[in-house]
Structure formats: C-alpha cells, structure tokens
C-alpha positions in Angstrom: 20.6 -14.2 11.4 23.8 -13.0 9.8 24.5 -9.6 8.3 24.5 -11.0 4.8 21.1 -12.5 5.4 19.7 -9.2 6.7 21.0 -7.4 3.6 19.4 -10.0 1.3 16.1 -9.7 3.1 16.1 -5.9 2.7 17.2 -6.2 -0.9 14.3 -8.5 -1.8 12.0 -6.3 0.2 12.9 -3.3 -2.0 11.8 -5.3 -5.1 8.7 -6.7 -3.5 7.4 -3.3 -2.3 7.3 -1.8 -5.9 4.0 -3.1 -7.2 2.3 -2.5 -3.8 3.6 1.1 -3.5 2.9 2.2 -7.0 -0.6 0.6 -7.0 -1.5 2.1 -3.6 -0.3 5.6 -4.6 -2.4 5.4 -7.8 -5.4 4.3 -5.7 -4.8 7.1 -3.3 -5.1 9.6 -6.2 -8.3 8.0 -7.3 -9.9 7.8 -3.9 -9.0 11.4 -3.1 -11.1 12.3 -6.1 -14.0 10.1 -4.9 -13.6 6.9 -6.8 -13.0 3.5 -5.2 -11.5 0.9 -7.5 -11.4 -2.6 -6.2 -10.2 -3.9 -9.6 -6.5 -3.3 -8.8 -5.8 -7.0 -8.8 -7.1 -7.2 -12.4 -5.1 -4.2 -13.5 -1.8 -5.7 -12.1 -2.4 -9.0 -13.9 -3.5 -7.5 -17.3 -0.6 -5.1 -17.3 1.9 -7.8 -16.4 0.6 -9.8 -19.4 0.6 -7.0 -21.9 4.0 -5.8 -20.6 5.5 -9.2 -21.5 4.0 -9.0 -25.0 5.3 -5.5 -25.5 8.8 -6.4 -24.2 9.0 -9.5 -26.5 8.1 -7.4 -29.6 9.9 -4.1 -28.9 12.1 -4.4 -25.7 11.6 -3.9 -22.0 11.0 -0.1 -22.0 8.2 -0.5 -24.5 6.9 -3.4 -22.4 6.7 -1.1 -19.3 5.0 1.6 -21.3 2.5 -0.9 -22.7 1.8 -2.1 -19.2 1.2 1.5 -18.1 -1.0 2.1 -21.1 -3.0 -1.0 -20.2 -3.5 0.2 -16.6 -4.5 3.7 -17.8 -7.0 2.2 -20.3 -8.6 0.0 -17.6 -8.7 3.0 -15.2 -10.3 5.1 -17.9 -13.0 2.5 -18.6 -13.6 2.1 -14.9 -14.0 5.8 -14.4 -16.3 6.2 -17.5 -18.6 3.5 -16.1 -18.5 4.9 -12.6 -18.9 8.6 -13.4 -20.7 9.1 -16.7 -22.8 5.9 -16.6 -23.3 6.0 -12.8 -22.4 2.3 -12.5 -21.6 0.6 -9.2 -17.9 1.1 -8.5 -17.7 -2.1 -6.5 -19.3 -4.3 -9.2 -17.2 -2.6 -11.9 -14.0 -3.4 -10.0 -15.0 -7.0 -9.4 -15.8 -7.3 -13.1 -12.3 -6.0 -13.9 -10.7 -8.7 -11.7 -12.8 -11.5 -13.2 -12.1 -10.3 -16.8 -8.4 -10.1 -16.1 -8.3 -13.6 -14.6 -10.0 -15.1 -17.6 -8.3 -13.0 -20.2 -4.7 -13.7 -19.1 -5.4 -17.4 -18.7 -6.8 -17.5 -22.2 -4.1 -15.3 -23.6 -1.4 -17.6 -22.3 -3.1 -20.5 -24.1 -3.2 -18.5 -27.3 0.5 -17.8 -26.9 1.1 -21.5 -26.7 2.2 -21.8 -23.1 -0.9 -22.4 -20.9 -0.5 -21.0 -17.4 3.1 -19.7 -17.8 5.3 -17.7 -20.1 9.0 -17.0 -19.5 10.4 -13.7 -20.7 13.8 -14.0 -22.4 16.7 -12.4 -20.5 17.4 -9.9 -23.4 13.8 -8.7 -23.1 14.0 -8.0 -19.4 14.8 -4.6 -18.0 18.5 -4.3 -17.2 19.3 -3.9 -13.5 21.6 -1.5 -11.7 24.6 -3.4 -10.4 25.2 -3.1 -6.7 27.4 -5.2 -4.2 24.2 -6.9 -3.1 23.0 -7.8 -6.6 21.0 -6.3 -9.4 18.6 -3.4 -8.5 15.7 -2.6 -10.8 15.6 1.1 -11.8 11.8 1.0 -11.2 12.6 0.8 -7.4 13.9 4.4 -7.7 10.7 5.5 -9.4 8.6 3.7 -6.7 10.5 5.6 -4.0 10.2 9.0 -5.7 6.6 8.8 -6.9 5.0 8.9 -3.4 6.8 12.1 -2.5 5.7 13.7 -5.8 2.1 12.6 -5.2 2.3 14.0 -1.6 3.5 17.3 -2.9 0.8 17.3 -5.6 -2.0 16.5 -3.2 -0.9 18.8 -0.4 0.8 21.8 -2.1 -0.8 22.4 -5.4 -4.1 23.9 -6.6 -4.7 20.9 -8.7 -4.4 18.7 -5.6 -7.0 20.9 -3.9 -9.4 20.5 -6.8 -8.9 16.8 -6.6 -9.8 16.8 -2.9 -12.8 19.0 -3.5 -14.3 16.5 -6.0 -14.0 13.7 -3.5 -15.1 15.7 -0.4 -17.8 18.1 -1.7 -18.5 17.5 -5.4 -21.6 19.8 -5.3 -19.5 22.7 -4.1 -16.8 21.9 -6.6 -19.4 21.9 -9.4 -20.7 25.3 -8.2 -17.1 26.6 -8.4 -16.9 25.6 -12.0 -15.0 22.4 -11.7 -16.0 19.5 -14.0 -16.3 16.8 -11.3 -16.6 13.9 -13.6 -13.7 15.0 -15.8 -11.4 15.4 -12.7 -12.4 12.0 -11.4 -11.8 10.4 -14.8 -8.3 11.9 -15.1 -7.4 10.9 -11.5 -8.5 7.3 -12.0 -6.7 7.1 -15.3 -3.5 8.3 -13.7 -4.0 5.8 -10.9 -4.5 3.0 -13.3 -1.3 4.0 -15.1 0.7 3.7 -11.9 -0.9 0.3 -11.1 -0.1 -0.7 -14.7 3.6 0.2 -14.2 3.6 -2.0 -11.1 2.1 -4.9 -13.0 4.5 -4.6 -15.9 7.4 -4.2 -13.5 6.7 -7.7 -12.0 6.8 -9.4 -15.4 9.3 -7.3 -17.3 11.8 -6.4 -14.6 11.5 -8.4 -11.3 10.2 -11.9 -11.9 10.7 -12.1 -15.7 7.7 -14.2 -16.5 3.9 -14.1 -16.5 1.5 -16.6 -15.0 -2.2 -16.5 -14.6 -1.8 -16.0 -10.9 1.1 -13.5 -10.9 -0.8 -10.7 -9.1 -1.2 -13.1 -6.1 -3.4 -10.8 -4.1 -1.2 -7.8 -4.5 -4.1 -5.6 -5.7 -6.0 -6.3 -2.4 -2.8 -5.8 -0.4 -2.5 -2.4 -2.1 -6.1 -1.5 -1.1 -5.1 -2.5 2.5 -2.1 -0.3 2.2 -4.3 2.6 1.2 -6.3 2.1 4.4 -3.1 1.9 6.4 -1.8 5.1 4.9 -4.9 7.2 5.4 -4.5 8.5 1.9 -1.0 9.6 2.6 1.3 8.6 -0.3 4.4 8.6 1.9 2.8 6.2 4.4 1.8 4.1 1.4 5.6 3.8 0.6 6.1 2.7 4.2 3.3 0.2 4.0 4.6 -1.2 0.8 8.0 -1.7 2.3 6.6 -3.4 5.4 4.8 -5.9 3.1 8.1 -6.3 1.1 10.0 -7.1 4.3 7.7 -9.8 5.4 7.5 -11.3 2.0 11.3 -11.4 1.7 11.4 -12.8 5.3 9.1 -15.6 4.3 11.3 -16.4 1.3 14.4 -16.4 3.5 12.8 -18.7 6.1 11.7 -21.2 3.3 15.2 -21.4 1.9 17.2 -21.5 5.1 17.9 -25.1 6.3 16.8 -25.9 9.9 14.2 -23.1 10.1 11.4 -24.6 8.0 9.8 -26.5 10.9 6.4 -25.8 9.4 5.1 -26.3 5.8 6.4 -23.6 3.5 2.8 -22.5 2.7 2.5 -21.2 6.3 5.4 -18.8 5.8 3.9 -17.7 2.4 0.9 -16.5 4.4 3.1 -14.3 6.6 2.9 -11.0 4.7 -0.9 -11.3 4.3 -1.5 -12.0 7.9 0.7 -9.0 8.9 -1.2 -6.8 6.5 -4.6 -7.9 8.0 -3.3 -7.2 11.5 -2.0 -3.8 10.5 -5.3 -2.8 8.8 -7.3 -4.1 11.7 -5.4 -1.8 14.0 -6.0 1.4 11.9 -9.5 0.7 10.5 -12.0 3.1 11.9 -9.4 5.8 12.5 -9.0 6.7 8.9 -11.1 9.4 7.4 -12.0 9.0 3.8 -13.6 11.6 1.4 -17.3 12.0 2.1 -18.3 11.2 -1.5 -16.0 8.2 -1.9 -17.8 5.5 -3.9 -20.7 7.7 -4.8 -21.4 8.8 -8.4 -22.0 12.5 -8.7 -25.4 13.4 -10.1 -25.8 17.0 -11.0 -29.1 18.4 -9.9 
C-alpha cells in the first residue's frame, strides 16, 4: 500500500465516521437519561430525505437544518410515547424504522424518481479544499461535538441531572427534577444530532438520497454506543474505526489485483469488525439502571 493510498483511506474514513459519531453521541445523551432508541436507522433515513428536499428549495445549510429538525421531531415523538404514554421503547423504535423505510420509498416515488434522487451540485454543501481533496465542514463538527458532550455529561450540573434521571429516577423526582421532561429534552437533542448525521450523508457527503441510504448505520451507531460505554469521546473513536474499515473496503474493491473475492464480501468488512468489537466489550459495559424503563410516579 502506497502513501497516497493510505492518505485516501484515512480521508474517506473521516467522511464515513460522521453519521456514526453524531448519531452515537446523540444516543449516548438519550441513554444516559434512561431512554433506549432503536429507531436511529429510521431517523438517519428520514433526515437524509428531508435534508435533500430542504437543500433543493433553500440551499444546503437549510437542508442540514431541516434534517436536524426532522431528527429532533422524531426524537420528540419517540420520547413522548416512551415517557408520557409509557409505551415500549423497543416497539416504538422499530416502528420508526419501518415508517421511515416506507415513507422515504413512497416520497421518492412522489418526487418522480423511484428509489433514487440526485442532489444538484449547487445544492450540496461546499467542501473545504485540502491537498487530499474536499473536506466537509461537518467533519469538524463531528470531531468537536463528542468533546462538548463529554464535558457536559462529566462536568456540569445539567449532566449530573441527566445521569440521575437514568440511574435513579425516583430519587431525582424527590429532589424536584421533572424526570419525563429531562428525558424528553435529552432524546430530542439526541434525535437532532442523528438528524444532522442523516442530512450530512445526502446534502454533503454522498449528494443523493436512496431508499437504502442509511445502510445499517443506525444499528452500527447503537453498537458504537455499547463499545463506548456511554463515553462520547470513545464514540468518536468507534466511529473512526468504522470509517477506516469502510474506506478500506472501498479501496480494496477499486484496486486492481486485490479483489480476489466478490466485492460484496469486502462491503461486509466494517459490519463484521463492528460485531467483533462489540462482542469483545459486551458484558463489561454498565448502563443506567433505569435504561429502557418508563418512570411511573407513585
């Protein structure tokens, strides 16, 4: 492998890590408060779709904001069902994924391009020019956000309140904390971060929307949360690891003489590595005691 190939792999990895990192950090915030959202795949897909629509009508920045708003709205709906209506968080998350798959497929038909819609270059977010190529500004955000989230969770009173609602909601309630309101806010913020990750894929990185654009990244983000042990900085590391193996798979597929196996085998590489990593840490991670349990005030 040449030096240029290594640079290209790392360059692609930086782009590939963004949706994983942002979504995982958002889920960490929600799980710290006690809510487990398996609907991240759906949030990524819906946000990518609405991001394209927003970008086509008002430019890439608006497209990203629309995607964030979509993620926040879905996170809000999820948290209302899970907290105030005491619904099953698992079933609600599955419902989000199923709704997104059907909605985006139908939406693309309505837009006149079933299965695929390409975003015009003038509606894509402009990249920062570097010697290795264009670098999306969202990469910088994805690197900064985990450190801000870590500081918030570990060093602020609000972060302590968030942990209390996930660890001991009864004690938090006695202390005067509105548990459901805190959980609702945490999941909405987490949804917004996932929404930014979804809109980034369609408006900045890939420049198109397909009905399968999320491609399991929501579930990979959940695996990254497990790997990180609810540590946002480790979520950044996990996202980058996924990005490296995805870019490595792309490089192998496009390098003559290396593709001695069907290209689909190499596409499986980042997912296999993720499973192995999670298998190695599962059981060692301590999650909040009330994770996944609706709080019922007695």
